[in-house]
C-alpha positions as CSV (number, residue, x, y, z in Angstrom):
1,M,29.4,-18.1,-10.5
2,L,29.4,-14.8,-12.4
3,R,32.1,-15.5,-15.5
4,G,35.0,-12.8,-16.3
5,K,32.9,-10.7,-19.0
6,Q,29.7,-10.8,-17.2
7,L,31.2,-9.4,-14.0
8,F,33.3,-7.1,-15.9
9,L,29.7,-6.1,-17.2
10,L,27.9,-6.0,-14.0
11,L,30.3,-3.7,-12.3
12,S,30.7,-1.1,-15.3
13,L,26.7,-1.3,-15.0
14,N,26.8,-0.7,-11.0
15,W,29.2,2.2,-11.6
16,A,27.3,3.5,-14.1
17,V,24.3,3.8,-11.9
18,S,26.2,4.9,-8.9
19,S,27.7,7.8,-11.0
20,A,24.5,8.5,-12.7
21,N,22.3,11.4,-11.9
22,I,19.2,9.4,-11.5
23,E,16.3,12.1,-9.9
24,P,13.9,11.1,-7.1
25,A,10.8,9.9,-9.0
26,A,8.6,12.6,-7.3
27,T,7.4,15.5,-8.5
28,T,5.7,18.2,-6.7
29,V,1.7,18.5,-7.4
30,P,-0.2,22.2,-7.2
31,S,-1.4,23.0,-3.7
32,S,-4.7,21.9,-3.3
33,H,-7.3,20.8,-0.4
34,A,-8.4,17.0,-0.2
35,A,-11.7,16.3,2.1
36,G,-12.1,19.8,2.7
37,A,-8.1,19.9,4.3
38,P,-4.8,21.3,2.5
39,L,-2.5,18.9,1.6
40,Q,0.0,18.7,4.0
41,A,4.2,19.3,2.7
42,A,4.8,15.2,2.5
43,E,1.6,15.1,0.0
44,T,2.4,17.5,-2.3
45,L,5.6,15.0,-3.3
46,Q,3.8,12.3,-5.5
47,L,4.4,9.9,-8.5
48,T,3.1,10.7,-11.1
49,D,2.3,8.8,-15.0
50,G,4.5,11.6,-16.1
51,V,7.4,10.5,-13.9
52,I,6.9,7.0,-14.7
53,D,7.6,8.1,-18.3
54,R,10.8,9.9,-17.3
55,I,12.0,6.8,-15.9
56,A,11.1,4.7,-19.0
57,S,12.9,7.1,-21.3
58,D,16.1,7.4,-18.9
59,D,19.0,5.0,-20.6
60,T,20.2,4.4,-17.3
61,T,16.8,3.3,-15.7
62,A,14.5,2.3,-18.7
63,E,15.4,-1.6,-18.9
64,Y,13.9,-1.5,-15.4
65,A,10.9,0.9,-15.7
66,E,8.3,-2.3,-15.4
67,Y,9.3,-2.0,-11.6
68,F,8.3,1.2,-10.5
69,A,5.3,1.4,-13.0
70,F,1.4,1.8,-12.3
71,P,-0.2,-1.5,-13.3
72,N,-2.1,-1.6,-16.5
73,S,0.3,1.1,-18.1
74,R,1.8,0.8,-21.4
75,I,5.0,-0.1,-19.6
76,S,3.5,-2.8,-17.1
77,S,0.7,-4.0,-18.9
78,N,1.3,-8.0,-19.6
79,G,4.8,-7.5,-19.0
80,R,7.1,-10.1,-17.5
81,L,6.9,-9.2,-14.3
82,A,3.4,-9.5,-14.0
83,R,3.2,-12.8,-15.2
84,R,5.8,-14.0,-13.3
85,A,3.9,-12.6,-9.9
86,A,1.0,-14.2,-10.7
87,S,2.3,-17.7,-11.4
88,A,3.9,-17.9,-7.9
89,R,3.2,-19.4,-5.1
90,C,5.5,-17.8,-2.8
91,K,6.6,-13.9,-2.5
92,T,10.0,-13.5,-3.9
93,F,12.7,-14.3,-1.0
94,P,16.3,-13.6,-0.9
95,G,18.3,-16.0,-2.6
96,D,15.8,-16.3,-5.0
97,A,16.4,-16.6,-8.6
98,H,13.9,-13.8,-9.4
99,W,14.7,-11.7,-6.2
100,P,16.1,-8.2,-7.6
101,K,19.6,-7.8,-8.5
102,Q,21.6,-5.1,-6.3
103,I,21.8,-3.0,-9.4
104,I,18.2,-2.9,-9.5
105,W,18.1,-1.8,-5.5
106,D,20.5,0.8,-5.8
107,I,18.4,2.5,-9.0
108,F,15.1,1.9,-6.7
109,N,17.4,3.7,-3.7
110,L,18.3,6.4,-6.4
111,L,14.5,7.3,-7.7
112,L,13.7,6.7,-3.7
113,G,16.1,9.9,-2.9
114,G,18.2,7.6,-0.9
115,A,15.9,6.5,1.2
116,L,16.1,2.9,1.2
117,I,17.6,1.7,4.3
118,P,19.4,-2.1,4.5
119,A,17.4,-3.1,7.6
120,K,19.4,-5.0,10.6
121,P,18.3,-6.2,13.7
122,S,18.1,-3.6,16.6
123,A,20.7,-5.7,18.8
124,A,23.1,-6.6,15.9
125,S,25.7,-4.6,17.7
126,C,25.7,-7.0,20.5
127,Y,27.1,-9.6,18.3
128,D,30.1,-10.8,15.9
129,S,27.4,-10.8,12.7
130,Q,26.8,-10.2,9.2
131,W,26.7,-6.4,10.0
132,G,29.9,-6.1,11.7
133,P,32.0,-6.9,15.0
134,K,30.6,-6.3,18.4
135,D,30.5,-2.8,19.5
136,A,30.5,-3.0,23.7
137,G,29.6,1.1,23.4
138,K,26.3,0.6,21.2
139,C,25.3,-2.8,23.0
140,A,25.6,-1.1,26.2
141,N,22.8,1.5,25.0
142,V,20.6,-1.5,23.6
143,L,20.3,-3.3,26.5
144,A,19.8,-0.2,28.6
145,N,17.0,0.8,26.3
146,F,15.5,-2.6,24.7
147,R,12.5,-2.8,27.1
148,T,11.4,1.1,26.3
149,P,8.9,1.8,23.6
150,L,10.8,4.8,21.9
151,F,13.8,2.4,21.4
152,H,11.9,0.5,18.8
153,T,9.6,3.5,17.5
154,E,12.9,5.0,16.6
155,D,14.5,2.0,14.5
156,P,13.6,1.4,11.2
157,T,12.4,-2.2,11.7
158,S,12.0,-3.4,15.6
159,I,9.2,-4.3,17.0
160,M,8.4,-4.4,20.7
161,W,7.4,-7.9,21.2
162,P,10.0,-10.0,19.9
163,I,8.5,-13.2,19.5
164,F,6.6,-12.6,16.6
165,Q,9.9,-11.5,14.7
166,G,11.3,-15.0,15.5
167,R,13.8,-13.4,18.2
168,T,16.5,-14.3,16.0
169,C,18.7,-11.4,17.5
170,M,17.9,-10.8,21.3
171,P,20.0,-8.5,23.4
172,P,22.4,-10.7,25.6
173,N,21.2,-11.7,29.5
174,V,17.7,-10.2,27.9
175,N,15.0,-13.1,28.1
176,S,15.6,-15.6,25.6
177,A,18.8,-14.4,23.9
178,G,20.7,-16.6,21.6
179,P,24.1,-17.4,20.9
180,S,24.4,-15.3,17.7
181,C,22.3,-12.7,15.7
182,T,20.1,-13.3,12.1
183,R,18.2,-11.2,10.4
184,G,15.0,-13.7,11.3
185,G,11.8,-11.9,10.7
186,F,13.1,-8.7,10.3
187,P,12.5,-7.2,6.6
188,E,15.3,-7.0,4.1
189,Y,14.8,-3.3,3.6
190,A,13.1,-0.3,4.8
191,V,12.0,2.9,3.2
192,N,12.1,5.8,5.6
193,V,9.4,7.5,4.5
194,S,9.3,11.1,3.8
195,N,6.7,11.8,0.9
196,V,4.0,10.3,-0.8
197,A,5.8,9.4,-4.0
198,Q,8.2,7.0,-1.9
199,I,5.2,5.2,-0.3
200,Q,4.0,4.5,-4.4
201,L,7.2,3.6,-5.3
202,A,7.5,1.2,-3.0
203,I,4.1,-0.4,-3.4
204,N,4.8,-0.7,-7.4
205,F,8.3,-2.1,-7.0
206,A,7.1,-4.5,-4.4
207,R,4.3,-5.8,-6.8
208,A,6.2,-5.9,-9.7
209,A,9.0,-7.6,-8.0
210,N,6.3,-10.0,-6.1
211,I,8.2,-9.2,-2.9
212,R,6.3,-9.0,0.8
213,L,5.4,-5.6,1.6
214,V,5.3,-4.9,5.5
215,I,4.1,-1.2,6.9
216,K,6.1,-0.3,10.5
217,N,5.2,2.7,12.1
218,S,6.2,2.8,16.1
219,G,6.5,-1.1,16.3
220,H,3.2,-0.9,18.9
221,D,2.6,-4.5,17.9
222,Y,1.4,-7.1,19.5
223,L,0.8,-10.1,16.7
224,G,3.8,-9.0,14.4
225,K,1.8,-7.5,11.5
226,S,4.8,-4.7,10.8
227,T,7.5,-7.2,10.2
228,G,8.4,-10.1,7.8
229,A,11.1,-12.2,6.5
230,G,12.4,-11.2,3.1
231,A,10.1,-8.4,2.8
232,L,10.0,-4.3,1.8
233,S,9.1,-2.5,4.9
234,L,7.6,1.2,4.7
235,W,8.9,2.9,7.8
236,M,5.8,5.8,8.4
237,R,7.4,7.1,11.5
238,N,8.9,10.5,10.0
239,L,5.7,11.7,8.6
240,R,5.0,14.0,11.7
241,D,2.7,16.6,10.4
242,I,-0.3,18.1,12.3
243,D,-2.8,20.6,11.4
244,F,-5.3,22.2,13.3
245,L,-8.5,23.1,11.3
246,P,-10.7,25.3,13.3
247,D,-13.6,26.1,11.0
248,Y,-13.1,22.7,8.8
249,E,-15.9,22.0,6.6
250,G,-16.1,18.4,5.0
251,P,-17.8,15.2,4.0
252,G,-20.4,14.8,6.8
253,Y,-18.9,17.3,9.3
254,S,-18.2,20.8,9.8
255,G,-16.4,21.7,12.9
256,P,-12.9,21.8,14.5
257,A,-10.9,18.8,13.3
258,L,-7.2,17.9,13.1
259,K,-5.3,16.4,9.8
260,L,-2.8,14.1,11.4
261,A,-0.1,12.4,9.1
262,A,0.7,8.7,10.0
263,G,3.8,8.5,11.9
264,V,2.4,10.9,14.7
265,S,1.7,9.6,18.0
266,V,-0.8,9.7,20.5
267,R,0.8,11.9,23.0
268,E,1.7,14.5,19.9
269,V,-1.9,14.3,18.9
270,Y,-3.4,15.0,22.8
271,E,-0.6,17.7,23.4
272,A,-1.7,19.3,20.0
273,A,-5.3,19.2,20.7
274,D,-5.0,21.0,24.1
275,R,-2.7,23.9,23.0
276,N,-5.4,24.7,20.7
277,G,-8.5,23.9,23.2
278,V,-10.3,20.6,22.0
279,T,-10.0,17.1,22.8
280,V,-9.8,14.3,20.7
281,P,-10.4,10.2,21.8
282,G,-7.6,8.2,20.8
283,A,-5.1,5.2,22.8
284,I,-4.0,4.8,26.4
285,S,-0.6,4.6,25.4
286,W,1.5,7.5,24.1
287,S,3.8,5.8,22.0
288,V,1.1,4.1,19.7
289,G,0.8,5.7,16.0
290,Y,-2.3,7.0,16.3
291,A,-3.6,6.8,12.5
292,G,-2.6,3.4,11.6
293,G,-3.4,0.6,13.6
294,M,-5.0,2.1,16.7
295,I,-7.7,3.8,13.8
296,T,-8.2,1.0,11.7
297,G,-8.8,-1.3,14.9
298,G,-11.4,0.8,16.1
299,G,-9.6,2.7,18.9
300,Q,-10.9,1.6,22.1
301,N,-9.9,4.6,24.5
302,P,-10.6,6.7,27.8
303,L,-13.3,8.5,26.4
304,S,-15.5,6.1,25.0
305,A,-18.1,6.4,27.1
306,I,-18.5,10.0,26.0
307,Y,-17.5,9.8,22.4
308,G,-17.3,6.0,21.2
309,M,-14.6,4.6,19.4
310,A,-11.7,6.5,18.0
311,A,-12.7,5.3,14.4
312,D,-16.1,6.9,14.6
313,H,-14.6,10.3,14.4
314,V,-13.0,10.0,11.2
315,V,-14.1,12.1,8.5
316,A,-11.4,11.6,5.5
317,F,-8.2,9.3,4.7
318,Q,-5.5,10.0,2.5
319,V,-4.0,6.7,1.6
320,V,-1.9,5.0,-1.2
321,T,-3.7,1.9,-2.7
322,A,-2.3,-1.5,-4.2
323,E,-2.1,0.2,-7.6
324,G,0.3,2.8,-6.0
325,R,-2.8,5.6,-6.5
326,Y,-2.9,8.4,-3.9
327,I,-6.7,8.9,-3.3
328,T,-8.8,10.8,-0.9
329,V,-11.4,8.1,1.3
330,S,-14.6,9.7,2.7
331,E,-18.3,9.1,2.7
332,S,-18.2,10.8,-0.4
333,S,-15.1,9.3,-1.9
334,H,-14.7,5.5,-2.4
335,S,-17.2,5.0,0.7
336,D,-16.7,1.3,0.5
337,L,-12.9,1.8,1.5
338,F,-13.6,4.4,4.1
339,W,-16.2,2.2,5.7
340,A,-13.4,-0.9,5.9
341,L,-10.7,1.4,7.0
342,R,-12.5,2.5,10.2
343,G,-12.1,-0.5,12.3
344,G,-11.6,-3.3,9.8
345,G,-8.2,-3.7,10.5
346,G,-4.4,-2.3,9.4
347,G,-2.1,-3.1,6.9
348,T,-4.2,-4.8,4.5
349,F,-6.4,-2.4,2.5
350,A,-4.2,0.7,1.7
351,V,-1.2,2.7,3.0
352,V,-2.8,5.3,5.3
353,V,-0.9,8.7,4.9
354,S,-3.1,11.2,6.8
355,V,-6.5,11.2,8.5
356,I,-8.9,13.7,9.3
357,V,-10.3,13.3,12.9
358,R,-13.3,15.5,14.4
359,A,-12.2,17.4,17.4
360,H,-14.4,17.7,20.4
361,P,-14.6,20.9,23.2
362,K,-12.5,20.7,26.6
363,L,-14.2,18.6,29.2
364,N,-13.7,18.1,32.9
365,V,-12.0,14.7,34.2
366,V,-11.5,12.8,37.6
367,T,-8.6,10.5,38.0
368,A,-8.3,8.1,41.1
369,N,-6.2,5.3,42.3
370,W,-6.3,2.9,45.2
371,M,-5.4,-0.5,46.2
372,L,-7.4,-3.2,48.0
373,D,-5.6,-6.6,49.4
374,S,-6.4,-9.9,51.1
375,S,-3.4,-9.5,53.6
376,R,-4.8,-6.8,55.4
377,N,-8.5,-7.9,55.6
378,G,-8.6,-12.2,55.0
379,E,-9.5,-14.1,52.2
380,D,-13.4,-13.8,53.3
381,K,-13.5,-10.1,53.3
382,Y,-11.3,-9.6,50.5
383,W,-13.7,-11.6,48.0
384,A,-16.4,-10.1,49.2
385,A,-15.1,-7.0,48.4
386,I,-14.0,-7.9,45.2
387,R,-17.9,-9.8,44.4
388,K,-19.2,-5.9,45.3
389,F,-16.9,-4.5,42.7
390,F,-18.0,-6.4,40.3
391,E,-21.9,-6.1,41.4
392,V,-21.5,-2.2,41.1
393,F,-19.6,-2.6,37.5
394,T,-22.0,-1.5,35.5
395,D,-22.8,1.3,37.3
396,W,-19.7,2.7,37.2
397,T,-19.5,2.4,33.6
398,D,-22.9,4.0,33.0
399,S,-21.3,6.7,34.7
400,K,-19.2,6.9,32.2
401,I,-16.3,5.4,34.0
402,Y,-13.1,4.3,32.3
403,S,-11.0,2.1,34.0
404,F,-7.3,0.1,34.0
405,F,-6.9,-2.1,36.9
406,F,-4.8,-5.4,38.3
407,L,-6.5,-8.3,39.7
408,T,-4.6,-11.0,41.5
409,K,-5.9,-13.7,44.3
410,A,-4.1,-11.1,46.4
411,S,-4.3,-7.5,45.3
412,L,-7.0,-5.4,43.6
413,T,-5.1,-2.6,42.4
414,M,-7.3,0.4,40.8
415,T,-4.0,1.8,39.1
416,Y,-5.8,4.7,36.9
417,L,-9.5,5.4,37.0
418,F,-10.7,8.0,34.5
419,A,-13.9,9.7,35.0
420,P,-14.7,12.2,31.9
421,N,-17.2,14.7,32.2
422,H,-17.3,14.5,36.3
423,T,-16.3,16.9,39.0
424,A,-15.2,15.8,42.2
425,E,-18.7,15.7,43.7
426,T,-20.3,13.5,41.2
427,Y,-17.2,11.0,41.1
428,A,-17.7,10.7,44.8
429,A,-21.4,10.0,44.6
430,T,-21.1,7.5,41.7
431,V,-18.4,5.4,43.6
432,A,-19.7,5.9,47.4
433,Q,-21.7,2.7,47.5
434,F,-18.5,0.5,47.0
435,F,-16.7,2.5,49.4
436,S,-19.3,2.4,51.8
437,F,-19.6,-1.1,51.6
438,L,-15.8,-1.4,52.3
439,E,-16.3,0.8,55.6
440,E,-19.6,-0.9,57.0
441,N,-17.5,-4.6,56.6
442,N,-14.5,-3.2,58.1
443,T,-12.2,-3.6,55.3
444,T,-9.3,-1.5,54.7
445,L,-7.4,-0.4,51.6
446,T,-3.7,-0.6,51.4
447,N,-3.4,2.3,49.4
448,P,-6.2,5.0,50.3
449,H,-8.7,5.9,47.6
450,R,-7.4,9.7,46.1
451,Y,-9.1,11.3,43.6
452,T,-8.3,14.6,41.7
453,P,-10.3,16.8,39.4
454,H,-8.6,18.1,36.2
455,T,-10.1,20.8,33.6
456,S,-9.0,19.0,30.4
457,F,-8.5,15.7,29.1
458,Y,-4.9,16.1,28.7
459,S,-4.3,17.1,32.5
460,G,-5.9,13.7,33.2
461,Y,-4.1,11.7,30.5
462,Q,-1.0,13.1,32.0
463,A,-1.7,12.0,35.6
464,T,-2.4,8.7,34.5
465,W,-1.2,7.0,31.7
466,G,0.9,9.8,30.1
467,S,3.2,9.5,32.9
468,N,3.8,5.8,32.6
469,A,7.0,4.3,31.0
470,F,4.6,1.3,29.3
471,N,8.0,-0.9,29.2
472,G,6.2,-3.9,31.5
473,S,6.6,-6.5,28.5
474,V,7.8,-4.4,25.8
475,G,11.1,-5.9,24.7
476,T,10.3,-9.5,26.3
477,D,9.4,-12.8,25.3
478,T,8.1,-14.3,28.3
479,S,4.1,-14.1,27.5
480,L,1.6,-14.1,24.6
481,P,-1.2,-11.6,24.5
482,A,-5.1,-12.0,24.3
483,N,-8.2,-10.3,25.3
484,H,-11.7,-10.7,25.4
485,I,-14.7,-8.3,25.3
486,I,-17.7,-9.0,27.7
487,P,-21.1,-7.3,27.0
488,R,-23.3,-6.0,29.4
489,R,-25.6,-9.2,29.3
490,N,-22.8,-10.7,31.3
491,F,-23.4,-8.2,34.1
492,K,-27.4,-8.5,34.2
493,Q,-28.5,-11.9,33.0
494,K,-25.4,-13.7,33.9
495,F,-23.8,-12.4,36.7
496,N,-23.1,-15.5,38.8
497,Q,-21.7,-17.6,35.8
498,T,-19.7,-14.4,34.9
499,Y,-18.3,-13.9,38.7
500,A,-17.8,-17.4,38.9
501,L,-15.6,-17.3,36.0
502,I,-13.8,-14.2,37.5
503,E,-12.8,-15.7,40.6
504,E,-11.5,-19.0,38.8
505,H,-9.4,-17.0,36.4
506,V,-8.1,-14.8,38.9
507,K,-7.4,-17.9,41.6
508,A,-5.5,-19.7,39.3
509,G,-2.6,-16.8,39.4
510,R,-3.9,-15.9,35.2
511,H,-2.9,-12.4,34.3
512,W,-5.4,-9.6,34.5
513,L,-5.9,-6.3,33.4
514,G,-9.3,-5.1,33.5
515,F,-11.1,-2.3,32.1
516,H,-14.6,-0.4,32.7
517,N,-15.3,0.4,29.2
518,A,-18.8,1.1,27.6
519,P,-18.3,2.9,24.0
520,V,-21.4,4.8,23.3
521,R,-22.6,5.2,19.6
522,N,-21.6,9.0,18.8
523,G,-20.1,10.5,15.6
524,N,-20.4,8.4,12.5
525,T,-20.7,4.8,13.6
526,N,-21.6,3.2,10.1
527,N,-18.1,1.3,9.9
528,A,-16.4,-1.8,10.3
529,V,-15.7,-1.5,14.1
530,H,-16.8,-4.9,15.9
531,P,-20.2,-5.3,16.8
532,A,-19.4,-6.3,20.3
533,W,-17.9,-2.8,21.3
534,R,-21.4,-1.5,21.4
535,E,-22.4,-3.6,23.8
536,C,-19.1,-3.8,25.8
537,V,-19.0,-3.0,29.3
538,F,-15.8,-5.0,30.2
539,F,-12.7,-5.6,28.3
540,L,-10.2,-8.0,29.9
541,V,-6.4,-8.0,28.6
542,T,-4.7,-11.4,29.6
543,S,-1.9,-13.8,28.5
544,S,-0.1,-16.9,28.8
545,N,1.1,-17.7,32.0
546,R,4.0,-15.2,32.8
547,T,5.7,-17.1,35.2
548,A,6.1,-20.2,33.0
549,D,9.1,-20.7,30.5
550,H,8.4,-19.5,27.0
551,S,12.2,-19.5,26.3
552,T,12.1,-22.8,23.5
553,Q,9.7,-23.3,20.9
554,E,8.1,-26.4,22.7
555,A,7.7,-24.2,25.7
556,L,5.8,-21.5,23.5
557,R,3.9,-24.4,22.2
558,I,2.6,-25.6,25.3
559,Q,2.2,-22.1,27.0
560,N,0.1,-20.8,23.6
561,A,-2.3,-24.4,23.9
562,D,-2.7,-23.3,27.6
563,L,-3.5,-19.7,26.5
564,Q,-6.0,-21.0,24.2
565,E,-7.7,-24.0,26.0
566,N,-7.7,-23.1,29.8
567,I,-7.3,-19.3,29.7
568,L,-9.8,-17.9,26.8
569,E,-11.7,-20.7,26.2
570,P,-14.0,-20.1,29.1
571,W,-14.0,-16.6,28.3
572,R,-15.0,-17.7,24.9
573,K,-18.2,-19.7,26.1
574,V,-19.4,-17.3,29.1
575,A,-19.4,-14.4,26.5
576,P,-19.3,-15.8,22.8
577,L,-19.8,-13.7,20.0
578,S,-23.6,-14.8,19.4
579,E,-24.2,-13.0,22.6
580,G,-22.3,-9.7,21.9
581,G,-18.8,-11.1,23.1
582,G,-15.8,-10.7,20.9
583,T,-12.2,-10.3,20.3
584,Y,-10.1,-6.8,20.2
585,L,-8.0,-7.2,16.8
586,N,-5.1,-5.1,17.9
587,E,-4.4,-7.2,21.4
588,A,-5.5,-10.1,20.6
589,S,-3.5,-13.9,20.4
590,V,-2.2,-14.2,17.1
591,E,-3.9,-17.8,17.1
592,E,-7.3,-17.0,18.0
593,P,-9.5,-19.9,16.3
594,D,-12.4,-18.8,14.5
595,W,-10.4,-15.0,14.0
596,Q,-12.5,-14.0,11.0
597,D,-15.4,-13.8,13.5
598,S,-14.1,-13.2,16.8
599,F,-11.7,-10.1,15.7
600,Y,-14.3,-8.8,12.9
601,G,-17.9,-9.8,14.4
602,G,-19.9,-10.8,11.2
603,Y,-18.3,-8.1,9.1
604,Y,-16.0,-10.2,7.6
605,P,-17.8,-11.4,4.5
606,R,-18.0,-7.4,3.5
607,L,-14.7,-7.1,4.4
608,S,-13.0,-9.4,2.4
609,E,-15.2,-8.1,-0.9
610,I,-13.6,-4.9,-0.2
611,K,-10.0,-6.5,0.1
612,R,-10.7,-8.3,-3.0
613,R,-12.1,-5.1,-5.1
614,W,-9.3,-2.6,-3.8
615,D,-6.4,-5.6,-3.6
616,P,-7.2,-8.7,-5.6
617,K,-3.5,-9.1,-6.2
618,D,-3.0,-9.5,-2.4
619,V,0.3,-6.9,-2.1
620,F,-1.0,-6.1,1.0
621,Y,-0.9,-9.1,3.8
622,A,-0.9,-8.9,7.4
623,V,-1.4,-11.5,10.0
624,T,-5.0,-12.2,11.1
625,A,-5.9,-9.3,8.9
626,V,-8.7,-9.4,6.3
627,G,-7.5,-11.6,3.2
628,S,-4.6,-13.2,5.2
629,E,-6.2,-16.7,5.1
630,R,-5.0,-17.0,1.5
631,W,-1.2,-16.9,2.9
632,V,0.6,-18.7,5.2
633,V,4.1,-17.9,6.8
634,E,6.3,-20.7,6.4
635,D,8.2,-20.4,9.7
636,G,8.2,-24.0,10.7
637,E,7.8,-25.2,14.0
638,R,8.2,-22.5,16.4
639,G,5.3,-22.8,19.1
640,V,3.3,-19.8,17.7
641,Q,2.7,-18.0,14.7
642,T,5.9,-16.0,14.0
643,Q,6.7,-13.6,10.5
644,N,10.6,-15.8,10.2
645,G,9.6,-17.2,6.7
646,R,8.5,-17.2,3.3
647,L,5.1,-15.9,2.7
648,C,3.6,-18.4,0.9
649,R,-0.2,-19.1,-1.0
650,V,-2.4,-21.6,0.9
């Protein structure tokens, strides 16, 4: 307990800070170009050594300058904070003796220009909690929107899959809501980022104070990478600039390009490209942040059979490193980091501020949908049709078709079929064999086969995923996600074995979302994208048993074990890494065994070397990201790995 004199001094210091004229720790750099493109407005406000010197010479902030300095400077070199962080087993946690005092957080906030947000769970208004009394009106809004993507995107810390936060503050009557609301795996503070200087300052602060740092954009996060108990979070959503560069000339590429700030969504990118008469490949879900985890994870996409992975089309990044330095990364500048950031996973090498991507001409697209079920045709005809569907599977992928279909023991629902560079005539000819088979065998469709030609990618996208609310599993805690990449050889050399597993999987009632997906080599494929994508023809997204209980820790443990042993293991055996199989790290099971190989496909040793070179002190951590094997989240027994716990060295 503070003695009277100590309390007086602390209150006096807090008053002095609150009344002091502390300028934001930023300076405007001269307008310039980087990697062939002008700096965006957010990139012209930077933290420099001169700004750090100003903090160190100000009577109000001088005592705390070490918290904000770059490493190896005269202020931080061999300082007490650096020594303390080096010797600590765990990241500093709220309540620890070395957790920064409130005055330090107050100074940090002033230096950020008031951008520091004390984080609270998005459903806190539904409870009497440390954040105040229950507010029925605000809670009603939470209940109405908790299962929509934008609710979580527009919140500084909320993520779309609450299991990985620890589901400590779920809205009442939503899945496994408890009787109270606690912070759980949500971070302690978030920085509402609007410029580069704030990112630099936050990284320096987290490194010096030995606080866990997480990066959140949209919250479209299947594994819990963008949340963490006791953390400082960088909320990137409000970096939204988009620049169209019709005559771009940069490292290794000349032609039309787009420069995209870190918070821009997939839909915003597609809209901007269409307005300017070009096309760029990106994710199917419109709420995904384009420049972060989507690109750094590789970026499987509906145009993959034409243009390959989204990461193949990156020309340059602007990033902030673990040392707080703002740099350009490209083929000609820090090429090792450029290689790793294109497919090697997000949240672990650097903070992406913006990305420059190649743009391509507009192209025709045909979209289609239909539904086939067993009730109209009987089991024998239904399964004969399903087998035929997979017998012609690679004919469709070879014709550049990308699809999104659900398969159960009762129905095949082709929700969206996307055929780029096709006309109605060429598309109809491609799929004719399958539909002729249905007709010849008197197999009728429940929903007829309809197809529509479009003159642009964006028109086709809006007719398919662009019109999907994508709220099927958002905000829920009733399943654990997983996936597997299936190579061509499974359909050419091991068809009977592969098809037998398809039937087994589906007849067992296991979740199935399938894709025709065969990414070609296009653009700059000298990158860290999982080699399995280069052999893929079929991508399977599955999950734990969605009809089973997931509400308790024990239930989660049982379902997670079932997912690993009974649902995923047969696919690992039929399509092993040694034969071109693998796992897409952006939509994977958080407890995938041998994840270094499964997620990174043999590139892990090189990625790990790059990680140690650029982040030797592990300022950046994300679950299953490169280097994460050196750390563990001590969350207790929760049935599956969550982020609700202290981050400690293994």
